[in-house]
C-alpha positions in Angstrom: 27.8 -12.8 3.3 28.3 -9.1 3.9 28.7 -7.9 7.5 27.8 -4.5 8.9 31.5 -4.2 9.7 32.1 -4.3 5.9 30.1 -1.2 5.2 32.3 1.4 6.9 30.0 2.3 9.8 31.5 3.9 12.9 32.5 1.5 15.8 29.8 2.8 18.2 27.2 1.9 15.6 28.7 -1.6 15.2 28.7 -2.0 19.0 25.0 -1.0 19.2 24.1 -3.4 16.4 26.1 -6.3 18.1 24.3 -5.6 21.3 21.0 -6.0 19.5 22.2 -9.2 17.9 22.5 -7.9 14.3 25.5 -8.9 12.2 24.3 -8.9 8.5 22.5 -6.1 6.7 19.4 -6.7 4.7 19.6 -6.1 0.9 18.1 -2.6 1.1 20.7 -1.8 3.9 23.6 -3.3 2.0 22.7 -1.2 -1.1 21.7 2.1 0.6 24.3 2.5 3.4 27.4 3.0 1.2 25.8 5.6 -0.9 24.4 7.5 2.1 27.8 7.3 3.8 29.2 8.9 0.7 26.7 11.8 1.0 24.6 10.8 -2.0 20.8 11.3 -2.3 18.9 8.1 -2.4 15.6 7.1 -3.9 14.6 3.7 -2.4 11.9 1.3 -3.3 11.3 -1.2 -0.5 8.3 -2.9 1.0 7.6 -2.7 4.7 9.6 -5.2 6.7 12.8 -5.0 4.6 14.8 -3.0 7.1 14.6 0.4 5.5 14.6 2.3 8.8 18.1 1.1 9.6 19.1 1.7 5.9 18.8 5.5 6.5 19.2 5.7 10.3 22.7 4.1 10.5 24.4 6.3 7.9 22.8 9.5 9.2 23.9 8.6 12.8 27.4 8.0 11.4 27.3 11.4 9.8 26.3 13.1 13.0 29.2 11.5 14.8 31.7 12.5 12.1 30.5 16.1 11.9 30.2 16.9 15.6 28.4 20.2 16.2 25.4 21.4 18.2 22.0 22.0 16.7 20.8 25.5 16.5 18.0 26.6 18.9 14.5 25.5 17.7 16.2 23.5 14.9 17.3 20.0 14.0 20.2 18.5 12.1 18.3 15.6 10.7 14.5 15.7 9.9 12.5 12.5 9.2 8.9 12.9 7.9 6.5 10.0 8.4 2.8 9.6 7.5 1.5 8.5 11.0 2.1 9.0 14.7 2.8 5.3 15.2 5.4 5.2 12.5 7.1 8.3 14.0 7.3 6.6 17.4 8.8 3.5 15.8 11.4 5.3 13.7 12.4 7.4 16.7 12.8 4.2 18.8 15.1 2.8 16.2 17.2 5.9 16.0 17.7 5.8 19.8 18.5 2.1 19.7 21.1 2.4 17.0 22.5 5.6 18.5 22.7 4.4 22.0 26.4 4.9 22.2 26.1 8.6 21.3 25.0 11.6 23.3 22.3 12.9 20.9 19.1 14.8 21.4 15.9 13.5 19.9 12.4 14.8 19.4 9.1 13.5 18.1 6.5 15.9 16.7 3.0 14.7 15.9 -0.7 15.5 16.5 -3.0 14.0 19.0 -0.9 15.2 22.0 -0.2 18.6 23.5 2.1 21.0 21.8 3.8 22.5 24.9 6.1 19.6 25.6 7.1 19.4 22.0 7.9 23.1 21.9 10.0 22.8 25.1 12.0 19.9 23.7 12.7 21.8 20.5 13.7 25.1 22.2 17.3 24.1 22.6 17.6 22.3 19.3 17.9 18.6 18.6 20.0 16.3 16.5 17.2 14.2 15.1 13.5 15.2 14.7 10.9 12.7 13.6 7.7 14.4 12.7 4.4 14.1 10.8 3.8 16.9 8.3 0.7 18.5 9.9 2.0 19.1 13.4 5.4 20.2 12.1 3.8 22.9 10.0 1.7 24.0 13.0 4.8 24.4 15.1 6.7 26.1 12.3 3.8 28.6 12.1 4.2 29.3 15.8 7.9 30.0 15.3 8.6 27.0 17.6 10.6 25.2 14.9 13.0 26.4 12.2 14.4 24.3 9.5 17.1 26.5 8.0 20.0 24.4 9.3 18.7 20.9 8.5 21.6 18.8 7.1 19.6 15.8 6.0 15.9 15.1 5.2 14.2 11.7 5.1 10.8 11.1 3.5 9.7 7.8 4.9 6.8 5.9 3.2 6.3 8.8 0.8 3.5 7.0 -1.1 1.4 6.8 2.0 2.0 10.5 2.8 0.8 11.4 -0.6 -2.2 9.1 -0.3 -3.1 11.0 2.9 -3.0 14.4 1.2 0.4 15.6 2.5 1.8 16.6 -0.9 1.4 20.4 -0.3 2.5 20.3 3.3 5.6 18.4 2.2 6.4 21.0 -0.4 6.0 23.8 2.1 8.3 22.0 4.5 10.9 21.3 1.8 10.8 25.0 0.8 11.9 25.9 4.3 15.0 23.7 4.1 18.5 24.6 2.9 19.1 23.6 -0.7 22.5 22.2 0.3 21.4 19.0 2.1 21.3 15.3 1.8 17.8 13.8 1.0 16.5 10.3 1.2 13.1 9.2 -0.1 11.7 5.7 0.6 8.5 4.4 -0.9 6.8 1.0 -1.4 5.3 2.0 -4.8 6.5 4.4 -7.5 3.5 6.1 -9.1 4.0 9.3 -11.2 3.2 11.5 -8.2 6.1 10.0 -6.3 8.4 10.4 -9.3 7.4 14.0 -9.5 8.1 14.6 -5.9 11.4 12.8 -6.1 12.5 14.9 -9.0 11.7 18.1 -7.1 13.4 17.2 -3.8 16.3 14.9 -4.7 19.6 15.9 -6.4 21.1 13.3 -8.7 19.8 10.4 -6.6 21.0 6.9 -6.6 18.0 4.5 -7.0 18.0 1.3 -4.9 15.3 -1.3 -5.2 15.1 -4.7 -3.4 11.9 -6.2 -4.7 9.4 -5.5 -7.6 7.0 -2.7 -6.7 3.7 -4.1 -5.3 5.1 -7.6 -4.9 4.1 -9.8 -2.1 6.5 -11.8 0.1 7.1 -15.4 -1.0 6.6 -16.8 2.5 3.1 -15.4 2.9 0.5 -18.1 2.2 -2.5 -16.2 0.6 -6.1 -17.4 0.3 -9.4 -15.8 -0.6 -12.6 -17.0 1.1 -15.8 -16.1 -0.7 -18.6 -15.4 1.7 -21.9 -13.5 1.8 -21.6 -10.3 3.7 -24.0 -11.3 6.5 -21.8 -14.3 7.2 -18.5 -12.5 7.4 -18.6 -12.0 11.2 -19.3 -15.6 11.9 -16.6 -16.8 9.6 -14.0 -14.4 11.1 -14.9 -15.5 14.6 -14.5 -19.1 13.6 -11.2 -18.5 12.0 -9.8 -16.5 14.9 -11.0 -19.1 17.4 -8.3 -21.5 16.2 -5.4 -21.8 18.8 -2.8 -21.6 16.0 -3.8 -18.0 15.3 -1.2 -16.7 17.7 -1.2 -13.1 16.9 -3.4 -11.6 14.2 -4.1 -8.3 12.4 -7.6 -7.8 11.1 -8.1 -5.0 8.5 -11.3 -3.0 7.8 -11.9 -0.1 5.4 -13.5 2.3 7.9 -12.9 3.4 11.5 -16.5 2.6 12.5 -16.0 -0.9 11.0 -12.8 -1.5 13.0 -14.7 -0.6 16.3 -17.6 -3.0 15.4 -15.3 -5.9 14.6 -13.2 -5.4 17.8 -16.4 -5.3 19.9 -17.7 -8.4 18.1 -14.5 -10.3 18.8 -14.5 -9.3 22.5 -18.0 -10.5 23.0 -17.0 -13.8 21.4 -14.2 -14.2 24.0 -11.4 -13.3 21.6 -9.2 -10.5 23.2 -9.1 -7.6 20.7 -8.8 -3.9 20.3 -9.1 -1.4 17.5 -6.6 1.2 16.2 -7.6 4.1 14.0 -7.3 7.8 13.5 -10.3 8.8 15.7 -8.7 7.3 18.8 -6.4 9.4 21.0 -2.7 8.9 20.8 -2.7 7.4 24.2 -5.5 4.9 23.3 -3.7 3.9 20.1 -0.4 3.4 21.8 -2.0 1.3 24.6 -3.7 -0.9 22.0 -0.4 -1.3 20.1 1.5 -2.1 23.3 -1.2 -4.6 24.4 -0.9 -6.3 21.1 2.9 -6.3 21.1 3.0 -7.6 24.7 0.5 -10.4 24.1 -2.3 -9.0 26.3 -4.6 -9.0 23.3 -4.3 -11.6 20.5 -6.1 -9.6 17.7 -5.6 -6.0 16.6 -8.3 -4.5 14.2 -6.9 -1.7 12.1 -7.6 0.7 9.2 -5.0 1.1 6.5 -3.7 4.5 7.7 -3.4 3.5 11.3 -1.6 0.3 10.4 1.2 2.1 8.7 2.9 2.4 12.2 2.3 -1.2 13.2 5.6 -3.0 13.1 5.1 -6.0 15.5 7.0 -9.2 15.4 5.4 -12.6 15.4 2.2 -11.7 13.5 1.1 -15.2 12.3 -2.0 -14.1 10.4 -3.4 -11.2 8.6 -7.2 -11.1 7.9 -8.7 -8.8 5.3 -12.2 -8.6 6.8 -12.9 -6.1 4.1 -10.8 -5.9 1.0 -9.1 -2.6 0.4 -10.3 -0.4 -2.5 -6.7 0.5 -3.3 -4.8 -2.7 -4.4 -1.5 -1.4 -3.2 -2.9 -1.4 0.3 -3.3 -5.2 0.1 0.5 -5.5 -0.3 1.1 -3.3 2.8 -1.5 -5.1 4.8 -0.3 -8.7 4.3 3.3 -7.6 4.6 2.7 -7.3 8.4 3.2 -11.1 8.6 6.0 -13.3 7.3 8.7 -11.0 8.6 12.3 -11.7 9.3 12.3 -15.0 7.4 9.3 -16.4 9.1 6.2 -17.6 7.3 2.7 -16.2 7.6 -0.9 -16.6 6.4 -3.1 -13.9 4.8 -6.8 -14.6 4.4 -9.2 -12.4 2.6 -12.9 -12.5 3.1 -14.5 -11.5 -0.2 -18.2 -10.7 -0.6 -20.2 -10.0 -3.8 -19.5 -6.3 -3.7 -15.7 -6.8 -3.4 -15.1 -8.9 -6.5 -13.8 -5.9 -8.4 -11.4 -5.1 -5.6 -10.1 -8.7 -5.7 -9.5 -8.5 -9.5 -7.6 -5.2 -9.1 -5.4 -6.7 -6.3 -4.6 -9.7 -8.5 -3.7 -7.5 -11.4 -1.4 -5.4 -9.2 0.4 -8.3 -7.6 0.5 -10.2 -10.9 -0.8 -13.4 -9.5 -4.1 -15.1 -8.7 -5.0 -15.5 -5.0 -5.8 -19.2 -4.4 -9.4 -20.0 -3.4 -10.3 -21.8 -0.2 -13.8 -23.2 -0.7 -13.8 -25.6 2.2 -15.0 -23.3 4.9 -18.6 -23.6 6.3 -19.7 -20.3 4.8 -18.4 -20.7 1.2 -20.6 -18.7 -1.3 -20.3 -20.6 -4.6 -22.4 -18.0 -6.4 -19.7 -15.4 -5.7 -16.9 -17.8 -6.7 -18.7 -18.5 -10.0 -18.9 -14.8 -10.8 -15.2 -14.4 -10.3 -14.5 -17.5 -12.4 -16.5 -16.0 -15.3 -14.5 -12.8 -14.9 -11.4 -14.8 -16.0 -8.1 -15.3 -14.3 -9.5 -17.1 -11.2 -7.8 -20.3 -10.2 -9.7 -23.4 -9.5 -10.5 -24.1 -5.8 -7.5 -25.6 -4.1 -9.3 -28.2 -2.0 -6.9 -27.4 0.8 -7.1 -25.4 4.0 -5.6 -21.9 4.3 -2.7 -23.5 6.2 -2.2 -26.2 3.7 -4.1 -29.0 5.3 -6.2 -31.3 3.1 -10.0 -30.9 3.1 -12.1 -32.9 5.4 -11.6 -31.2 8.8 -12.7 -27.9 10.1 -12.4 -24.8 7.9 -9.8 -23.0 10.0 -6.3 -22.0 8.9 -3.4 -24.1 9.9 -0.6 -22.8 12.0 2.1 -20.6 10.6 5.5 -22.0 11.2 6.8 -19.3 13.5 8.8 -21.5 15.8 7.9 -19.5 18.9 4.6 -18.5 20.7 3.1 -15.1 20.3 4.5 -13.9 23.6 8.1 -14.5 22.5 8.2 -14.1 18.7 11.2 -15.3 16.8 11.9 -11.9 15.3 13.8 -9.1 17.0 12.4 -7.3 20.0 12.6 -3.8 18.7 9.9 -4.3 16.1 11.8 -3.5 13.0 11.3 -6.7 11.2 14.8 -8.1 11.6 15.6 -11.6 12.9 17.6 -11.7 16.0 21.2 -12.6 15.3 20.9 -11.5 11.7 19.5 -8.3 10.3 18.5 -4.9 11.5 15.2 -3.2 10.6 
């Protein structure tokens, strides 16, 4: 099995990885790092939780160490663009962790907080800047940031950035960069829009891919529960009341819906909070920290906000509302079963969401097994999907694999540790302690 020491990384990076308990690279790291160390542009296809942050952070930190020089005022040597504030914070934390043996300057630039501290941090120049496109353009417009000396650009989760309407901001940012640079683009999906962007920003890239696009992790146990809309809240409350649901993410399609569900769960005695774009950065970070530290057991999120959620030990994902974009289903359920652990993904499907379910199954190229044993099963909806073709027969088993005949709650995911001390690595990058970096 390949070791990080086999990839040619600098000794300070190997020491930092060893201190974190990482010895073996993940497949995306093993494929990407040698090319990036050689100065190649890389187009990477990888789902969340595969360790893609370390795949680009480690070789770029190596580069900064080899080519020692000071960043120009108001500029940065490495620029990383992310779609959300939460992901920017996570990526910056990973850079600091892996680069702990170096004396480097970092900055994070995103909306929802004041500009003045960000402007002051950038005044003297930094080695690594992690930013969201909107705030970066704002500060460029105020002449607080210049990009004419950037040596490396990373577009992280490019498909989500395009989904959020950032294509033109990205093109404006890229136009301000030197043409002679190294560029990395990572995406979980590869639609034509991403291919077009890649062709315009990458130079003779090496393509690396670790899993089929829009595939779902093998260790995620998926189930769909047909239920009338008016019974969804009761069903969700019942499911979350099970003690084996140690740490759960609940997804809604709207911000207002996330707030309603979180309030419902709190009233039912289930500690929960919501995270979405209408909340301040402070409120979002508090909710995320409370979830990560075990002060709340359930975090209710919208798709965009969830892109920055990388928390270990999530035993269950609940799709309270099915996403209208099938690729989002893959991203949602990928928040569990990380670092080799198992996980459970349960989707509550009402009559109006049958078309969404069919689109999801077409995208993931498999049927989602039906659990018809819960107290709120809606056979008329199940029959409609069966007539639509491609639906599997009811399993007669509980979401966690138990035989029918007991309560309709999901069985425990085999995580091996309680929610307060998850089996995966503490830094939230989806790597198992003693094995892989995220």
